[in-house]
N, C-alpha and C positions, 0 to 999 in steps of 0.2 A: 795291429802289430806296431811296435815302436820304431823309433829311428835307429839307423845304424850310426856308428861312431863317425863315419865319413859324412853322413847327412847332418848330424848335429854340429860337426865342425864347420861345414859349409854354411849352414844357417846362422851359426854363431858369428862367423866372419862377416856375413851380410849385415847382421845386426850391428856388429862393431863398426862397420863402415858408415852406418847411419848416425852414430852417436856424435853429439856436439860436445865440445870441450875437450879437455886433455885427461889422460890417465886411465882411460877405459882399457880393461883387459878381458880377454875371452876366458871363460871357464867351461870346460866340457867334462862331464863325469858320468859314471855308470851307476845306476841304482834302479834295478829292475827295468832296464832299458837305458838308452843314452839320452842325456839332457844337456842343455847349455844355458848360459846367461852371460852377461857382461857386468863387470864390477869396476867401481872406481873408489879410490881413497879408502878402501876397506870398509865402507859404511853404506854404500848404495849399490843395489843390484837391479838389473832389468832382465826380466824373464818373459818367454812367450806365455801367453795366457793359455788356459786349458783349452785344447782344441775341441773338446766335447761341448764346451759352452759357447765359445766365441769364434770358432774357425781358426785358421792357421796364421792369421795376419794381425793379431792383436797382442799387446804387451801390457805388463804391469810391473811395478817396482816395489822394492822393500828398502827401508832405511833401518839401520841397526847399529849396534856397537862395533868396535874395532875387530872383535873376534867373530862377528857376524852371528853370534849365538843368541843375542837378545834383539829381537825386532822391536824397534821403537814406534815406527809408523808404518801401517799397512792399510791404507785406505783402499777400498775396493773400487779402483778406477782402472779402466782398460781403454786402450787407444791403439790405432794403427800407427801412430807416431810415437816411437819410443822416447823421444825427448819431451813430448807432452806429458807422459806419465811421470817423468823425473820432475818436471816443473810443478805438476800437480802435487806430488808427494812432498816437495819442498814447501809449497804453500801450506799444506796441511800441517807440516811439522812446525813452521813458523807461527801459525795461529795457535797451535797447542802450547808451544813454549811461551808465547805472549800471555796466554790465559793462565798458565802455571805461575809465571812471574807475578802477575797481578794478584793471584790468590795468595801467594807467599808474602808479597809485600803487605797485603791486608793483615796478615798475622803479625808481621814485624811491627806495623803501625799500632796494632792493639797492645802489644807488649810495651812499646814505647809510651803509649798512653797510660798504662798501669804504672810505669816508672816516672810519669810526669814529664816525659821528654816530648819534644815536638817531632812530628813526622818529617 
């Protein structure tokens, strides 16, 4: 049986109290049962991990667009420390962006080479 709205709100408030930094807000919703997460800046969310896989004390996070419809980074990392999952996801995102910039810069450099320009 799933959580009640009261239980989801209570657990969400407990999670919210554990979050470092500013701007975190609690989100509780019903979708075939009650669920919760905390969100910040419209682009990062921390959720409880699936209880069937990890128990009731682990979290994971998603990073996405401002409308939260496009998930940009979802590394499968779970921890009992919700701030650790945020730091891990940020590290994964930074590495991905750095690799993308390097790849795109390589394309730009090749085009400059075709034009006889220096990189």
